[in-house]
C-alpha positions in Angstrom: 83.6 92.8 91.9 84.5 94.2 95.2 87.6 92.1 95.5 88.5 93.2 92.1 87.9 96.9 92.7 90.3 95.8 96.1 92.9 94.3 93.6 93.0 97.4 91.3 93.1 99.8 93.8 95.9 98.3 95.8 97.7 97.6 92.5 98.2 101.2 91.6 99.2 102.5 95.3 101.7 99.7 94.9 102.5 101.8 90.8 102.6 104.6 92.8 104.9 103.7 95.4 107.2 101.5 93.1 107.4 105.7 91.3 108.2 107.6 94.4 110.9 105.2 95.6 112.5 105.4 92.0 112.1 109.0 92.3 113.3 109.5 95.6 116.9 107.6 94.4 116.7 109.6 91.1 116.9 112.5 93.4 119.1 111.5 95.7 121.8 111.9 93.1 120.1 115.1 91.1 118.5 117.2 94.0 118.8 120.2 91.7 116.8 118.7 88.9 113.3 120.7 89.5 110.7 118.4 86.7 111.9 115.3 89.0 111.1 117.4 92.1 107.6 118.4 90.8 107.2 114.7 89.4 108.1 113.8 93.1 105.5 116.2 94.5 102.9 115.0 91.9 103.1 111.4 92.3 103.2 111.9 96.5 99.9 113.7 96.7 98.6 111.5 94.0 99.6 108.2 96.4 98.2 109.8 99.8 94.9 110.3 98.3 94.6 106.7 96.9 95.7 104.9 100.0 93.2 107.4 101.6 90.3 106.0 99.3 91.7 102.6 99.5 91.9 102.8 103.6 88.1 104.8 103.6 86.8 101.3 101.9 88.9 98.7 103.2 90.6 99.4 106.5 94.6 100.4 107.3 97.3 99.4 104.4 99.8 99.8 107.3 99.7 99.5 111.0 102.7 101.3 112.2 101.5 104.8 112.3 101.1 105.7 109.0 97.5 105.0 108.8 95.2 106.4 112.2 92.8 103.9 113.3 89.6 106.1 113.0 87.4 103.3 115.0 87.2 103.2 118.7 89.0 99.7 118.9 92.1 98.6 116.8 90.7 98.0 113.2 93.7 96.2 112.0 92.6 93.4 112.7 89.6 93.6 110.8 90.5 93.4 107.1 92.0 90.2 105.4 95.5 89.3 105.7 97.0 89.4 102.1 97.5 85.6 101.9 93.2 85.5 102.7 92.3 87.9 99.9 91.3 86.2 96.6 92.1 88.4 93.7 
């Protein structure tokens, strides 16, 4: 069950990340679209929350400055690598 929950949380982050990129590309060409901007900001908030929840349970997603290291050692190596996860 834990691996399934991890996969579901990761899938949600991937979906939210996809939406963020698509909205960013749209806003690059439609910077005055207030509805798209509101969607981008709401999605950003949801994405940050999803990443924080995932990292509290499974450890950092990114090692290069986006995810804080909350341990007194380099915790990036504690989590299984993507090819080691059994979904």
